[in-house]
mmCIF file as gemmi writes it, N, C-alpha and C atoms, coordinates in Angstrom:
data_model
loop_
_atom_site.group_PDB
_atom_site.id
_atom_site.type_symbol
_atom_site.label_atom_id
_atom_site.label_alt_id
_atom_site.label_comp_id
_atom_site.label_asym_id
_atom_site.label_entity_id
_atom_site.label_seq_id
_atom_site.pdbx_PDB_ins_code
_atom_site.Cartn_x
_atom_site.Cartn_y
_atom_site.Cartn_z
_atom_site.occupancy
_atom_site.B_iso_or_equiv
_atom_site.pdbx_formal_charge
_atom_site.auth_seq_id
_atom_site.auth_asym_id
_atom_site.pdbx_PDB_model_num
ATOM 1 N N . MET Axp A 1 ? -11.97 -5.47 17.9 1 0 ? 1 A 1
ATOM 2 C CA . MET Axp A 1 ? -10.503 -5.271 17.981 1 0 ? 1 A 1
ATOM 3 C C . MET Axp A 1 ? -9.981 -4.043 17.654 1 0 ? 1 A 1
ATOM 4 N N . SER Axp A 2 ? -9.497 -2.837 18.481 1 0 ? 2 A 1
ATOM 5 C CA . SER Axp A 2 ? -9.181 -1.744 18.459 1 0 ? 2 A 1
ATOM 6 C C . SER Axp A 2 ? -8.264 -1.408 17.174 1 0 ? 2 A 1
ATOM 7 N N . GLU Axp A 3 ? -7.959 -0.301 16.334 1 0 ? 3 A 1
ATOM 8 C CA . GLU Axp A 3 ? -6.974 -0.145 15.465 1 0 ? 3 A 1
ATOM 9 C C . GLU Axp A 3 ? -5.272 -0.188 15.797 1 0 ? 3 A 1
ATOM 10 N N . ASP Axp A 4 ? -5.427 -0.106 17.148 1 0 ? 4 A 1
ATOM 11 C CA . ASP Axp A 4 ? -3.885 -0.317 17.528 1 0 ? 4 A 1
ATOM 12 C C . ASP Axp A 4 ? -3.592 -1.707 17.811 1 0 ? 4 A 1
ATOM 13 N N . ASN Axp A 5 ? -4.55 -2.674 18.025 1 0 ? 5 A 1
ATOM 14 C CA . ASN Axp A 5 ? -4.301 -4.002 18.233 1 0 ? 5 A 1
ATOM 15 C C . ASN Axp A 5 ? -4.605 -4.899 16.971 1 0 ? 5 A 1
ATOM 16 N N . LYS Axp A 6 ? -5.254 -4.025 15.904 1 0 ? 6 A 1
ATOM 17 C CA . LYS Axp A 6 ? -5.397 -4.848 14.876 1 0 ? 6 A 1
ATOM 18 C C . LYS Axp A 6 ? -3.977 -5.557 14.156 1 0 ? 6 A 1
ATOM 19 N N . ARG Axp A 7 ? -3.673 -6.604 13.599 1 0 ? 7 A 1
ATOM 20 C CA . ARG Axp A 7 ? -2.737 -7.25 13.206 1 0 ? 7 A 1
ATOM 21 C C . ARG Axp A 7 ? -2.518 -6.735 11.675 1 0 ? 7 A 1
ATOM 22 N N . ARG Axp A 8 ? -1.319 -6.207 11.246 1 0 ? 8 A 1
ATOM 23 C CA . ARG Axp A 8 ? -0.9 -5.786 10.066 1 0 ? 8 A 1
ATOM 24 C C . ARG Axp A 8 ? -0.676 -7.067 9.023 1 0 ? 8 A 1
ATOM 25 N N . ARG Axp A 9 ? -1.041 -6.881 8.039 1 0 ? 9 A 1
ATOM 26 C CA . ARG Axp A 9 ? -0.644 -7.772 6.918 1 0 ? 9 A 1
ATOM 27 C C . ARG Axp A 9 ? 0.795 -6.904 6.396 1 0 ? 9 A 1
ATOM 28 N N . LEU Axp A 10 ? 2.157 -7.457 6.509 1 0 ? 10 A 1
ATOM 29 C CA . LEU Axp A 10 ? 3.063 -6.66 6.081 1 0 ? 10 A 1
ATOM 30 C C . LEU Axp A 10 ? 3.645 -7.701 5.052 1 0 ? 10 A 1
ATOM 31 N N . VAL Axp A 11 ? 4.453 -6.879 4.044 1 0 ? 11 A 1
ATOM 32 C CA . VAL Axp A 11 ? 5.101 -7.726 2.97 1 0 ? 11 A 1
ATOM 33 C C . VAL Axp A 11 ? 6.088 -7.024 2.738 1 0 ? 11 A 1
ATOM 34 N N . SER Axp A 12 ? 7.123 -7.548 2.006 1 0 ? 12 A 1
ATOM 35 C CA . SER Axp A 12 ? 8.303 -6.897 1.202 1 0 ? 12 A 1
ATOM 36 C C . SER Axp A 12 ? 7.715 -5.854 0.335 1 0 ? 12 A 1
ATOM 37 N N . VAL Axp A 13 ? 8.599 -4.938 -0.128 1 0 ? 13 A 1
ATOM 38 C CA . VAL Axp A 13 ? 8.364 -3.974 -1.257 1 0 ? 13 A 1
ATOM 39 C C . VAL Axp A 13 ? 8.137 -4.876 -2.777 1 0 ? 13 A 1
ATOM 40 N N . LYS Axp A 14 ? 8.93 -5.937 -3.272 1 0 ? 14 A 1
ATOM 41 C CA . LYS Axp A 14 ? 8.656 -6.841 -4.09 1 0 ? 14 A 1
ATOM 42 C C . LYS Axp A 14 ? 7.329 -7.06 -4.24 1 0 ? 14 A 1
ATOM 43 N N . GLU Axp A 15 ? 6.674 -8.103 -2.737 1 0 ? 15 A 1
ATOM 44 C CA . GLU Axp A 15 ? 5.458 -8.76 -2.812 1 0 ? 15 A 1
ATOM 45 C C . GLU Axp A 15 ? 4.518 -7.487 -3.004 1 0 ? 15 A 1
ATOM 46 N N . ALA Axp A 16 ? 4.789 -6.326 -2.271 1 0 ? 16 A 1
ATOM 47 C CA . ALA Axp A 16 ? 3.575 -5.42 -2.342 1 0 ? 16 A 1
ATOM 48 C C . ALA Axp A 16 ? 3.469 -4.816 -3.786 1 0 ? 16 A 1
ATOM 49 N N . CYS Axp A 17 ? 4.411 -4.695 -4.606 1 0 ? 17 A 1
ATOM 50 C CA . CYS Axp A 17 ? 4.483 -4.462 -5.872 1 0 ? 17 A 1
ATOM 51 C C . CYS Axp A 17 ? 3.409 -5.271 -6.714 1 0 ? 17 A 1
ATOM 52 N N . ARG Axp A 18 ? 3.941 -6.569 -6.668 1 0 ? 18 A 1
ATOM 53 C CA . ARG Axp A 18 ? 2.929 -7.465 -7.323 1 0 ? 18 A 1
ATOM 54 C C . ARG Axp A 18 ? 1.345 -7.237 -6.798 1 0 ? 18 A 1
ATOM 55 N N . TYR Axp A 19 ? 1.309 -7.514 -5.556 1 0 ? 19 A 1
ATOM 56 C CA . TYR Axp A 19 ? -0.023 -7.046 -5.08 1 0 ? 19 A 1
ATOM 57 C C . TYR Axp A 19 ? -0.919 -6.005 -5.591 1 0 ? 19 A 1
ATOM 58 N N . GLY Axp A 20 ? 0.219 -4.924 -5.578 1 0 ? 20 A 1
ATOM 59 C CA . GLY Axp A 20 ? -0.848 -3.643 -6.113 1 0 ? 20 A 1
ATOM 60 C C . GLY Axp A 20 ? -0.477 -3.362 -7.532 1 0 ? 20 A 1
ATOM 61 N N . ARG Axp A 21 ? -0.078 -4.121 -8.145 1 0 ? 21 A 1
ATOM 62 C CA . ARG Axp A 21 ? 0.231 -3.968 -9.702 1 0 ? 21 A 1
ATOM 63 C C . ARG Axp A 21 ? 0.742 -2.753 -9.887 1 0 ? 21 A 1
ATOM 64 N N . PHE Axp A 22 ? 1.873 -2.37 -9.168 1 0 ? 22 A 1
ATOM 65 C CA . PHE Axp A 22 ? 2.715 -1.279 -9.697 1 0 ? 22 A 1
ATOM 66 C C . PHE Axp A 22 ? 4.288 -1.555 -9.52 1 0 ? 22 A 1
ATOM 67 N N . GLY Axp A 23 ? 5.174 -0.624 -10.065 1 0 ? 23 A 1
ATOM 68 C CA . GLY Axp A 23 ? 6.33 -0.844 -9.819 1 0 ? 23 A 1
ATOM 69 C C . GLY Axp A 23 ? 6.953 -0.376 -8.892 1 0 ? 23 A 1
ATOM 70 N N . HIS Axp A 24 ? 8.592 -0.687 -8.499 1 0 ? 24 A 1
ATOM 71 C CA . HIS Axp A 24 ? 9.315 -0.35 -7.675 1 0 ? 24 A 1
ATOM 72 C C . HIS Axp A 24 ? 9.157 1.283 -6.909 1 0 ? 24 A 1
ATOM 73 N N . THR Axp A 25 ? 9.385 2.017 -8.33 1 0 ? 25 A 1
ATOM 74 C CA . THR Axp A 25 ? 9.675 3.304 -7.853 1 0 ? 25 A 1
ATOM 75 C C . THR Axp A 25 ? 8.397 3.72 -7.586 1 0 ? 25 A 1
ATOM 76 N N . LYS Axp A 26 ? 7.518 3.506 -8.355 1 0 ? 26 A 1
ATOM 77 C CA . LYS Axp A 26 ? 5.822 3.985 -8.073 1 0 ? 26 A 1
ATOM 78 C C . LYS Axp A 26 ? 5.462 3.733 -6.637 1 0 ? 26 A 1
ATOM 79 N N . CYS Axp A 27 ? 5.887 2.372 -6.051 1 0 ? 27 A 1
ATOM 80 C CA . CYS Axp A 27 ? 5.746 2.327 -4.544 1 0 ? 27 A 1
ATOM 81 C C . CYS Axp A 27 ? 6.251 3.143 -3.752 1 0 ? 27 A 1
ATOM 82 N N . TYR Axp A 28 ? 7.596 3.359 -4.11 1 0 ? 28 A 1
ATOM 83 C CA . TYR Axp A 28 ? 8.09 4.273 -3.264 1 0 ? 28 A 1
ATOM 84 C C . TYR Axp A 28 ? 7.432 5.551 -3.298 1 0 ? 28 A 1
ATOM 85 N N . ASP Axp A 29 ? 7.104 6.409 -4.429 1 0 ? 29 A 1
ATOM 86 C CA . ASP Axp A 29 ? 6.426 7.336 -4.552 1 0 ? 29 A 1
ATOM 87 C C . ASP Axp A 29 ? 5.173 7.573 -3.742 1 0 ? 29 A 1
ATOM 88 N N . TYR Axp A 30 ? 4.34 6.32 -4.034 1 0 ? 30 A 1
ATOM 89 C CA . TYR Axp A 30 ? 3.257 6.012 -2.85 1 0 ? 30 A 1
ATOM 90 C C . TYR Axp A 30 ? 3.417 6.23 -1.413 1 0 ? 30 A 1
ATOM 91 N N . ILE Axp A 31 ? 4.783 5.443 -1.047 1 0 ? 31 A 1
ATOM 92 C CA . ILE Axp A 31 ? 4.96 6.03 0.751 1 0 ? 31 A 1
ATOM 93 C C . ILE Axp A 31 ? 5.358 7.305 0.779 1 0 ? 31 A 1
ATOM 94 N N . ASN Axp A 32 ? 6.33 8.05 -0.143 1 0 ? 32 A 1
ATOM 95 C CA . ASN Axp A 32 ? 6.799 9.312 0.167 1 0 ? 32 A 1
ATOM 96 C C . ASN Axp A 32 ? 5.459 10.106 0.278 1 0 ? 32 A 1
ATOM 97 N N . ALA Axp A 33 ? 4.197 9.733 -0.639 1 0 ? 33 A 1
ATOM 98 C CA . ALA Axp A 33 ? 3.19 11.07 -0.765 1 0 ? 33 A 1
ATOM 99 C C . ALA Axp A 33 ? 2.326 10.595 0.366 1 0 ? 33 A 1
ATOM 100 N N . GLY Axp A 34 ? 2.435 9.477 1.255 1 0 ? 34 A 1
ATOM 101 C CA . GLY Axp A 34 ? 1.458 8.971 2.163 1 0 ? 34 A 1
ATOM 102 C C . GLY Axp A 34 ? 0.322 8.221 1.83 1 0 ? 34 A 1
ATOM 103 N N . LYS Axp A 35 ? 0.277 7.826 0.641 1 0 ? 35 A 1
ATOM 104 C CA . LYS Axp A 35 ? -0.589 7.085 0.153 1 0 ? 35 A 1
ATOM 105 C C . LYS Axp A 35 ? -0.807 5.593 0.504 1 0 ? 35 A 1
ATOM 106 N N . ILE Axp A 36 ? 0.309 5.01 0.91 1 0 ? 36 A 1
ATOM 107 C CA . ILE Axp A 36 ? 0.374 3.434 1.366 1 0 ? 36 A 1
ATOM 108 C C . ILE Axp A 36 ? 1.302 3.726 2.417 1 0 ? 36 A 1
ATOM 109 N N . ALA Axp A 37 ? 1.085 2.715 3.459 1 0 ? 37 A 1
ATOM 110 C CA . ALA Axp A 37 ? 1.91 2.91 4.962 1 0 ? 37 A 1
ATOM 111 C C . ALA Axp A 37 ? 2.99 1.719 4.43 1 0 ? 37 A 1
ATOM 112 N N . ALA Axp A 38 ? 4.311 2.038 5.28 1 0 ? 38 A 1
ATOM 113 C CA . ALA Axp A 38 ? 5.359 1.34 5.203 1 0 ? 38 A 1
ATOM 114 C C . ALA Axp A 38 ? 6.177 1.321 6.585 1 0 ? 38 A 1
ATOM 115 N N . TYR Axp A 39 ? 6.751 0.249 6.942 1 0 ? 39 A 1
ATOM 116 C CA . TYR Axp A 39 ? 7.467 0.127 8.143 1 0 ? 39 A 1
ATOM 117 C C . TYR Axp A 39 ? 8.834 -0.401 8.104 1 0 ? 39 A 1
ATOM 118 N N . LYS Axp A 40 ? 9.937 -0.261 8.956 1 0 ? 40 A 1
ATOM 119 C CA . LYS Axp A 40 ? 10.973 -0.453 8.709 1 0 ? 40 A 1
ATOM 120 C C . LYS Axp A 40 ? 11.007 -1.617 9.529 1 0 ? 40 A 1
ATOM 121 N N . ARG Axp A 41 ? 11.524 -2.82 9.416 1 0 ? 41 A 1
ATOM 122 C CA . ARG Axp A 41 ? 12.012 -4.034 10.127 1 0 ? 41 A 1
ATOM 123 C C . ARG Axp A 41 ? 13.509 -4.336 10.013 1 0 ? 41 A 1
ATOM 124 N N . GLY Axp A 42 ? 14.414 -3.765 10.854 1 0 ? 42 A 1
ATOM 125 C CA . GLY Axp A 42 ? 15.638 -3.766 10.497 1 0 ? 42 A 1
ATOM 126 C C . GLY Axp A 42 ? 16.064 -2.747 9.29 1 0 ? 42 A 1
ATOM 127 N N . ARG Axp A 43 ? 16.961 -3.516 8.17 1 0 ? 43 A 1
ATOM 128 C CA . ARG Axp A 43 ? 16.956 -2.701 7.196 1 0 ? 43 A 1
ATOM 129 C C . ARG Axp A 43 ? 15.755 -3.049 6.031 1 0 ? 43 A 1
ATOM 130 N N . GLN Axp A 44 ? 15.015 -3.829 6.373 1 0 ? 44 A 1
ATOM 131 C CA . GLN Axp A 44 ? 14.145 -4.492 5.259 1 0 ? 44 A 1
ATOM 132 C C . GLN Axp A 44 ? 12.537 -3.428 5.339 1 0 ? 44 A 1
ATOM 133 N N . THR Axp A 45 ? 11.979 -2.731 4.481 1 0 ? 45 A 1
ATOM 134 C CA . THR Axp A 45 ? 11.016 -2.069 4.571 1 0 ? 45 A 1
ATOM 135 C C . THR Axp A 45 ? 9.651 -2.887 3.991 1 0 ? 45 A 1
ATOM 136 N N . MET Axp A 46 ? 8.937 -2.76 4.794 1 0 ? 46 A 1
ATOM 137 C CA . MET Axp A 46 ? 7.748 -3.677 4.834 1 0 ? 46 A 1
ATOM 138 C C . MET Axp A 46 ? 6.368 -2.964 4.505 1 0 ? 46 A 1
ATOM 139 N N . ILE Axp A 47 ? 5.806 -3.221 3.651 1 0 ? 47 A 1
ATOM 140 C CA . ILE Axp A 47 ? 4.342 -2.377 3.146 1 0 ? 47 A 1
ATOM 141 C C . ILE Axp A 47 ? 3.143 -3.527 3.792 1 0 ? 47 A 1
ATOM 142 N N . ASP Axp A 48 ? 2.338 -2.399 4.2 1 0 ? 48 A 1
ATOM 143 C CA . ASP Axp A 48 ? 0.785 -2.956 4.925 1 0 ? 48 A 1
ATOM 144 C C . ASP Axp A 48 ? -0.082 -2.997 3.795 1 0 ? 48 A 1
ATOM 145 N N . LEU Axp A 49 ? -0.418 -4.092 3.486 1 0 ? 49 A 1
ATOM 146 C CA . LEU Axp A 49 ? -1.337 -4.601 2.397 1 0 ? 49 A 1
ATOM 147 C C . LEU Axp A 49 ? -2.502 -3.932 2.497 1 0 ? 49 A 1
ATOM 148 N N . ASP Axp A 50 ? -2.901 -3.907 3.8 1 0 ? 50 A 1
ATOM 149 C CA . ASP Axp A 50 ? -4.399 -3.024 4.246 1 0 ? 50 A 1
ATOM 150 C C . ASP Axp A 50 ? -4.347 -1.586 3.811 1 0 ? 50 A 1
ATOM 151 N N . SER Axp A 51 ? -3.116 -0.911 3.496 1 0 ? 51 A 1
ATOM 152 C CA . SER Axp A 51 ? -3.284 0.253 3.108 1 0 ? 51 A 1
ATOM 153 C C . SER Axp A 51 ? -3.124 0.442 1.725 1 0 ? 51 A 1
ATOM 154 N N . ILE Axp A 52 ? -2.578 -0.511 0.725 1 0 ? 52 A 1
ATOM 155 C CA . ILE Axp A 52 ? -2.869 -0.422 -0.5 1 0 ? 52 A 1
ATOM 156 C C . ILE Axp A 52 ? -4.293 -0.651 -0.959 1 0 ? 52 A 1
ATOM 157 N N . ASP Axp A 53 ? -4.85 -1.802 -0.307 1 0 ? 53 A 1
ATOM 158 C CA . ASP Axp A 53 ? -6.485 -1.97 -0.583 1 0 ? 53 A 1
ATOM 159 C C . ASP Axp A 53 ? -7.083 -0.475 -0.052 1 0 ? 53 A 1
ATOM 160 N N . ALA Axp A 54 ? -6.91 0.193 0.683 1 0 ? 54 A 1
ATOM 161 C CA . ALA Axp A 54 ? -7.442 1.39 0.886 1 0 ? 54 A 1
ATOM 162 C C . ALA Axp A 54 ? -7.327 2.517 -0.12 1 0 ? 54 A 1
ATOM 163 N N . PHE Axp A 55 ? -5.849 2.277 -0.686 1 0 ? 55 A 1
ATOM 164 C CA . PHE Axp A 55 ? -5.407 3.265 -1.723 1 0 ? 55 A 1
ATOM 165 C C . PHE Axp A 55 ? -6.317 2.841 -2.733 1 0 ? 55 A 1
ATOM 166 N N . HIS Axp A 56 ? -6.351 1.766 -3.37 1 0 ? 56 A 1
ATOM 167 C CA . HIS Axp A 56 ? -7.301 1.33 -4.454 1 0 ? 56 A 1
ATOM 168 C C . HIS Axp A 56 ? -8.387 1.922 -4.444 1 0 ? 56 A 1
ATOM 169 N N . ALA Axp A 57 ? -9.246 1.639 -3.158 1 0 ? 57 A 1
ATOM 170 C CA . ALA Axp A 57 ? -10.727 2.106 -2.701 1 0 ? 57 A 1
ATOM 171 C C . ALA Axp A 57 ? -10.946 3.566 -2.984 1 0 ? 57 A 1
ATOM 172 N N . SER Axp A 58 ? -9.823 4.151 -2.645 1 0 ? 58 A 1
ATOM 173 C CA . SER Axp A 58 ? -9.977 5.707 -2.804 1 0 ? 58 A 1
ATOM 174 C C . SER Axp A 58 ? -9.783 6.202 -4.114 1 0 ? 58 A 1
ATOM 175 N N . LEU Axp A 59 ? -9.669 5.495 -5.128 1 0 ? 59 A 1
ATOM 176 C CA . LEU Axp A 59 ? -9.212 6.148 -6.398 1 0 ? 59 A 1
ATOM 177 C C . LEU Axp A 59 ? -10.467 6.321 -7.054 1 0 ? 59 A 1
ATOM 178 N N . PRO Axp A 60 ? -10.926 7.166 -7.821 1 0 ? 60 A 1
ATOM 179 C CA . PRO Axp A 60 ? -12.119 7.855 -8.41 1 0 ? 60 A 1
ATOM 180 C C . PRO Axp A 60 ? -12.377 6.984 -9.694 1 0 ? 60 A 1
ATOM 181 N N . PRO Axp A 61 ? -13.742 6.527 -9.898 1 0 ? 61 A 1
ATOM 182 C CA . PRO Axp A 61 ? -14.101 5.797 -11.027 1 0 ? 61 A 1
ATOM 183 C C . PRO Axp A 61 ? -14.003 6.557 -12.232 1 0 ? 61 A 1
ATOM 184 N N . ILE Axp A 62 ? -13.911 5.952 -13.047 1 0 ? 62 A 1
ATOM 185 C CA . ILE Axp A 62 ? -13.935 6.63 -14.509 1 0 ? 62 A 1
ATOM 186 C C . ILE Axp A 62 ? -15.199 6.674 -15.113 1 0 ? 62 A 1
ATOM 187 N N . PRO Axp A 63 ? -16.066 8.173 -15.249 1 0 ? 63 A 1
ATOM 188 C CA . PRO Axp A 63 ? -17.444 7.973 -15.587 1 0 ? 63 A 1
ATOM 189 C C . PRO Axp A 63 ? -17.545 7.501 -17.046 1 0 ? 63 A 1
ATOM 190 N N . PRO Axp A 64 ? -18.607 6.993 -17.394 1 0 ? 64 A 1
ATOM 191 C CA . PRO Axp A 64 ? -19.009 6.071 -18.61 1 0 ? 64 A 1
ATOM 192 C C . PRO Axp A 64 ? -19.159 7.322 -19.806 1 0 ? 64 A 1
ATOM 193 N N . LYS Axp A 65 ? -18.861 7.073 -20.578 1 0 ? 65 A 1
ATOM 194 C CA . LYS Axp A 65 ? -19.161 7.969 -21.859 1 0 ? 65 A 1
ATOM 195 C C . LYS Axp A 65 ? -20.648 7.985 -22.65 1 0 ? 65 A 1
ATOM 196 N N . VAL Axp A 66 ? -21.157 8.914 -22.692 1 0 ? 66 A 1
ATOM 197 C CA . VAL Axp A 66 ? -22.48 9.003 -22.944 1 0 ? 66 A 1
ATOM 198 C C . VAL Axp A 66 ? -22.564 9.547 -24.449 1 0 ? 66 A 1
């Protein structure tokens, strides 16, 4: 399946915050920084859960203290 035909897993901002474990304000910070993908459906903002997964996967690990 090509990237254009891939089905998006879209949820409301409230559901995305619960899924991503961040607050409403931080969610919009991530959207404005281009770290997670958001779409408009009428007046409602919808967040792509795959973009949250990709964002979490891109976070750097904390090195162990020796």
